[in-house]
N, C-alpha and C positions, 0 to 999 in steps of 0.2 A: 374851916372856911378856906376856899380856894380863890386866890386873886388871879384874874385873867386880864391881860393887857395886850391889845393889838397895836401894831405899828407898821409903817411902811407905805401908807397911802399917799396919794398926791395927785397931781395933774399930769396926764400923759396924753400924747397924741394917738389918734387911731393907728392901729397896727403896732403900737409900742408894747413895752413890757413893764411889769412891776412885780416885786416880791413882797408879799405881806408876811409879817411874823406875828405869832401869838405866844406870849410867855405865860405859863401857868405855874402857880406856886404849889408846893407840896412835895413830899418825899416819894409819893406814889405816882408821879406823872406817867411813868411807863404803863400804868394800868388804866389810865383815863381813856375814855372814848372821846375823840376830839372831832369837832365839826366846824365848818365855815358856813355862814349864812350871809345873806345880803338883803338890803331894803333899798329899792330904787325909789326915786321921788314919786309920790302918789300911788305906790304899790305896796302890797303886803310883803313881809319878810319871806324870803324863799331860801330853800336849801341850795348849797353850792357843792360841797364835797365833804366826805368824812374819811377818817382813818382810825382803825381800831388799834387796840394794844398789840394785836398780832399782825399789824401792818396790812390788813385788808383795806381796800380802798374802793370808794364809789364816787361818781360825779353826776351832777345834773346834766341832762342832755345838752343844755344850752352852753355848757363850758367844756364838754368832753372834747379832748384833742387839743385844747388850748391851755387849760389850767392843769397844774400838777400839785398835788398835796403831798406833804412829807412831814416827818417828825424827827426830832433830835432829842432822844430821851435823856442823855447825860446833861443836856443844857435846858431841859424842861421847855422846849420850844417846838411849835408846829409852824409850818410854812405853807404859803400858797403862792406858787410861781404862776404868774398870769402873763401869757403871751398872746400876740395877735388881738390885742384889746379892741373892743368895739364901743361906740358911744352907748349902746344899750347895756354895757357892763358898768356904767356909772351908777354908783350906789354907796351906801355905808356898809362896810363889811364887818361882820361880827364873828367872834370866836366863841365857841361853846364847849365847855369841858364837863363831862359827866363821869362821876367817880363810881367805883364798884359798889359803894354804899348807897348809890342813888342820888347823891348830891349833884345839883345841876347849876352851873355857873356860867354867866355871860360876861363878856367884856363890854366896854362902852362903845366900841366900834372905831373904825378908821375910814375916812372918806376917800373914795377913788373916783376921780373925774376923768373921763375920756373925751377929749375935745381938741379940735384943731384951733 
């Protein structure tokens, strides 16, 4: 069982920045496929970004150029640096860890609110 915990959410003004963290347990973190998703009020959960064990990266078009995903394997942590935030980025952000054995684990989410 892998425990996944997000942190770093909060209230920020438009054009501001936040950095989200996702800590995942286990001695094989470096092999996990890690992803960020988000769910805005009244909408379905959507993909934001992913990073593979080999550090390949992809972003949703809506965040490309503004968000940066990264991982720190020795500290079992993934990050999402969010810059130039917009009100439409307001959502609960979720971290998802997928192991090489096919295990799929979600965190409980962290709220990001972009408002003046």
